[in-house]
C-alpha positions in Angstrom: 154.7 130.4 40.3 151.9 128.1 42.4 149.3 126.2 40.4 146.3 128.1 40.8 144.1 125.8 40.5 145.6 124.0 43.9 142.5 123.0 45.8 142.6 124.9 49.5 142.2 121.3 51.6 143.3 122.7 54.5 140.9 125.5 54.4 138.1 123.3 53.3 139.5 120.9 56.2 139.1 124.0 58.6 135.7 124.7 57.4 134.6 121.1 57.4 135.4 120.6 61.1 134.2 123.8 61.8 130.4 122.8 60.4 130.7 119.9 61.8 131.2 121.2 65.4 128.1 123.6 64.6 125.8 120.8 64.2 127.3 118.5 67.0 127.1 121.6 69.4 123.5 122.8 68.0 122.1 119.1 68.3 124.6 119.1 72.0 122.3 122.1 72.7 118.9 120.6 71.6 119.8 117.6 73.8 120.5 119.8 76.8 117.5 122.0 76.9 115.3 118.8 76.3 117.1 117.3 79.0 116.3 120.3 81.1 112.9 120.6 79.9 112.2 117.2 81.3 114.0 117.7 84.2 111.8 120.7 84.5 108.6 118.3 83.9 109.5 116.0 86.5 110.2 118.3 89.4 107.2 119.8 89.0 105.0 116.1 88.7 107.3 115.0 92.0 105.9 118.1 93.7 102.8 117.9 92.6 102.7 114.2 93.5 103.9 115.0 96.9 101.1 117.7 97.8 98.6 114.7 96.8 99.9 112.2 99.2 100.3 114.6 101.7 96.7 115.9 101.4 95.6 111.9 101.3 98.0 111.5 104.2 96.2 114.1 106.6 93.0 113.0 105.5 93.5 109.1 105.9 94.8 110.0 110.1 91.8 111.4 110.3 89.9 108.7 109.1 92.1 106.1 110.9 91.7 108.0 114.3 88.1 108.8 113.9 87.9 104.5 113.4 89.6 104.2 116.7 87.6 106.4 118.7 84.4 104.8 117.1 85.2 101.8 118.1 86.4 102.7 121.7 82.5 103.5 122.2 81.3 100.5 120.5 83.3 98.5 122.8 81.5 100.0 126.1 78.1 99.9 124.1 78.9 96.0 123.8 80.0 95.4 126.9 77.7 97.4 128.9 74.8 94.5 127.4 75.7 93.1 131.0 72.8 94.9 133.1 73.7 93.6 136.2 77.3 95.5 135.9 76.5 98.3 133.7 78.0 101.8 135.0 76.3 104.0 132.2 73.1 105.3 132.0 70.4 104.9 129.5 71.1 108.4 128.1 74.7 107.7 128.1 74.5 105.0 126.5 72.2 107.0 123.7 74.8 109.4 123.2 77.4 106.6 122.8 74.7 105.3 120.5 74.5 108.5 118.7 78.0 109.2 118.4 79.0 105.8 116.8 76.3 106.4 113.7 78.4 108.3 111.3 80.7 105.8 109.2 84.3 107.5 108.4 85.3 107.3 105.2 88.5 108.0 103.1 88.4 109.2 99.7 91.7 109.4 98.1 92.4 112.4 96.0 93.8 110.6 92.7 94.2 113.6 90.0 97.5 114.1 89.6 98.1 110.7 89.6 95.6 109.8 86.9 96.6 112.9 84.9 100.2 111.5 85.1 98.9 107.9 83.9 96.4 108.9 81.5 99.2 111.2 79.8 102.0 109.3 80.1 103.3 111.6 82.4 105.3 109.4 84.6 107.8 108.4 81.9 109.1 112.1 82.6 110.0 110.3 86.3 114.0 108.7 85.8 113.4 106.3 88.6 112.0 103.0 87.1 111.6 101.5 90.5 109.6 104.7 91.5 107.9 105.0 88.7 106.5 101.2 89.0 105.6 102.2 92.6 103.4 105.0 91.7 101.7 103.2 88.6 100.6 100.3 90.7 99.7 102.4 94.3 96.5 103.0 94.6 95.2 99.7 92.7 97.2 97.6 95.8 95.1 99.1 98.8 91.8 98.4 96.8 90.5 96.5 98.9 90.8 98.9 101.9 88.2 101.4 99.8 86.1 98.3 98.9 85.9 97.4 102.5 84.8 100.7 103.8 81.3 99.9 102.2 80.1 96.5 103.3 78.5 97.5 106.1 77.1 100.7 104.5 75.7 98.8 101.4 74.4 96.6 103.4 70.5 97.9 102.9 68.6 94.5 104.7 70.5 94.8 107.9 70.7 98.4 107.9 66.7 98.5 107.4 66.1 96.0 110.5 68.2 97.8 112.4 66.5 101.4 111.5 62.7 99.9 112.2 63.4 97.1 115.1 65.4 98.6 117.7 64.4 101.9 118.3 66.6 104.6 119.5 69.0 102.2 120.7 70.8 102.9 117.3 68.6 105.3 115.3 68.0 108.3 117.7 67.2 110.5 114.6 63.9 109.1 114.0 62.9 109.9 117.4 60.3 112.0 116.0 57.9 108.6 115.0 56.1 106.4 117.4 57.6 103.4 116.4 61.1 104.2 117.3 60.5 106.0 120.9 62.9 106.0 123.6 63.9 102.5 124.7 66.3 101.6 128.0 69.2 99.9 127.5 70.3 97.6 128.5 67.4 94.9 129.8 68.5 91.9 131.8 67.4 89.7 129.3 67.9 91.1 125.9 65.2 91.8 123.7 64.4 91.1 120.5 64.9 94.5 119.5 67.9 94.9 122.1 69.9 91.9 120.3 69.5 93.2 117.0 70.9 96.1 117.9 74.0 94.6 120.0 74.3 92.7 116.4 74.7 96.2 114.8 77.6 97.1 117.2 79.8 94.4 117.2 79.8 94.0 113.2 80.5 97.9 113.3 83.1 97.4 115.5 84.8 94.6 113.9 85.0 96.5 110.9 86.0 100.1 112.7 89.0 97.7 113.9 89.7 96.6 110.4 89.9 99.6 108.7 91.9 101.3 111.4 94.4 98.3 111.0 94.0 98.7 107.0 94.5 102.5 107.7 97.8 102.5 109.6 99.1 99.9 107.2 97.9 102.5 104.4 99.4 105.6 105.8 103.0 103.5 106.6 103.0 102.6 102.6 102.2 106.7 102.1 105.4 107.6 104.0 107.3 105.2 102.0 106.1 106.4 98.5 106.8 110.1 100.2 110.2 109.1 101.2 111.3 108.0 97.6 109.3 111.2 95.8 110.7 114.0 98.3 114.8 111.3 97.6 113.9 111.6 93.6 112.6 115.4 94.0 116.1 116.4 95.8 118.3 114.8 92.9 
């Protein structure tokens, strides 16, 4: 006769194993779900960053092209100071001078990047190299943004140009008697024309510099975009 108090080890073992499996399964499901959410968060962040960098690239291309055109017009103005070989009229040169007044400025949109950095959102990106590249991207090009303001921030020189060169440079003040129209250029440059020439030369140098630095920044944006798209496709 079987002992009624015999412990059913087999059944207990089976039930215990089932409990362990259930716990492990629950942990696995939780881990799977968490990983799924992380990958969804990563994909959304990568898409937002791609859109932001693409928009910045389009704007930077426009600004860089504007610097190229501006530099070409400034070169014409500078070379035409030789009155004997001048092929342009004073009106032509006035038109060119008016066209180089606007200083192209590129302001990068960094909203997505800043939110990711402030909230540690970059941690959702698996690729550690990509995370590092993104975190340090814009600080690496701070020199570009500072260089944009060198001429603009030089208030003393700008004021001299405005009030000493007449419409040689600043045609928009033509309603003021002291800034009446002036012929460009005289056989021997006047002090006012010399000051205008200095302005054109400094501005041409800065436009060339910003064009070259803009092209470098564009190349770096292309690289980071390639890495972002590759990470999103994985």
